[in-house]
N, C-alpha and C positions, 0 to 999 in steps of 0.2 A: 504494498501500500502505498501512498504518497499522502503525508500528513505534515502539520507544521514542524516537524523535528528533523526531515529530511528535506524539504521540498526546497529550501536551497542550493542543499549538494547534489540534487537530483537534476535541479533545472541547470545547472553548470555541465553540464555532460555534455559534450559536442563530440559531433565525427569529425572527420581529417578534412583536410584542405580538399577542397575539388567535390567533396562529399555531400554540402547543403543541398546541391541542386535535388537529391534523388531523398531526403526526408526531411519533415520539417523537426522544429527545433523542440525541446520538450515544454515550454514554455506556452508556446502556441499549441501544444496537441493538448493540453490542460486545461486550453482556453476554449478550443473545438467541443471537448469532453465534454466541459461544463454547461455549453452554451447547446449541446444535442442531447438530453437527457433520454430522448427515446431511440434512440441509439444504442442503449444502455453501454454505455462505454464500460472498459475493464482494466484497468488503469495500473501498471507493478512498475517499482521500482527494480531491477535485477540487481542484487548485490553478490559481490562474492569477500565470504566472511562480513565484517562489519563498514566495507569499502561498497558503495553505488558504482557500479561500472555501465550500467546502461537501464534504459527505459523500455518498455512497453504496451501499446495498449490496443488491444482489441475489443470488438462488440459481441456481448455473450448475450444473446438470444433477441437482436434488435428488433423492435417494432416494425411488422411490416409499413412502409407509407413514410418512415422517419427522416426522410429531407436529405439523408445523407448517402446512406449505403443500399443496394438493394438486398444484400445477404445476410441472414440472420445471424453468422457468426464470420468474421472479417479480422483479419488482424491490418489495423488499423496505421499503425507507427509501430516501428522498430528501432531503437538505433544504441549501439555499441559505442561509448567514449574510445577516440581513437587513438588513444591510449591502452586500451585495453584489449582491442581486437586483434583478432588472430588467436586467443586463447580460447577459443569452444564454451564463450560467455553466449551468444546469441544462439549456438544449437540447445546450448541447455536451457535458456530462455525459452525457445518454442517447444523441447519436450515440455516443459512444465505448462505452456498454452494448452498443447496436446492432453496432457494428463487431465487439467480441468474439465475439459472439454469432452472429455471423456465419460466423465461424470451427468452429460447432459445428454439426456435419451435420444434426442430431437437434432443431436449435433453429429450430423454426416460428413458433413465437408466444411473444412476452415478454408475460406478465400480470401487474399490478398493482392493486390495491382503495384505495380514496381514500376517506375520510370526507367526505359533504355537508355544506353550510352556506355562508354566506357568507364569504367570505375562503378557503374551500377549493381548493387546486391542482386540481381537477376543468377547468376551463375550459383551463388548462397543458396539461394530459395530451391532450386531445381537439383543442385546435391541434398540438400535436406529428404526431396522426395514432392515437392511442387511438380504441379505439370500445366504449361500453360494451355491455355483453352482457344487462344486464336481471339479472342475479345478482348476488347479495350474498354475502361472505364474511365472516363475524362480523357489525358492525355497518357496513360499509363498500361501496360500488359497487365491481364488478368491471370493470375497463377491458383489453380485451385489441389488442396489436399486432403485424401481421403483421411476420416478419423475411426482408423480401424479400431475397434475395440479388444483385439486379441493380439495385438502387436507387444 
């Protein structure tokens, strides 16, 4: 969770130079989550021990017609601070999100969308198991991940 005690440290997290075009920052993401309660934002700080290393925001059974995303379970934002990239924290954060979604009987697919281009996280998501759908959402490529219960 993100609260008054960790908000400053979490909002200080930054992606590496050139990665800003692929993901919005934490403060903007928190504002967007607060402005869109019908999307049912599920917001978490990612920690390595006591140190915040990243941020994850997903929709958790978003209401149909919420005005933000057309999918009930959507990985809305994820960033790992530049200092901590390449250490498995992104994969671990996704593992925890998938574990959470497996508790939802109606969560069959996790959807995300990715800005394409050099330095994009597209390859990371495909290596994790997301599959391209051929669809576009806004200016981003749509990817889906089946939520297998027997993994």
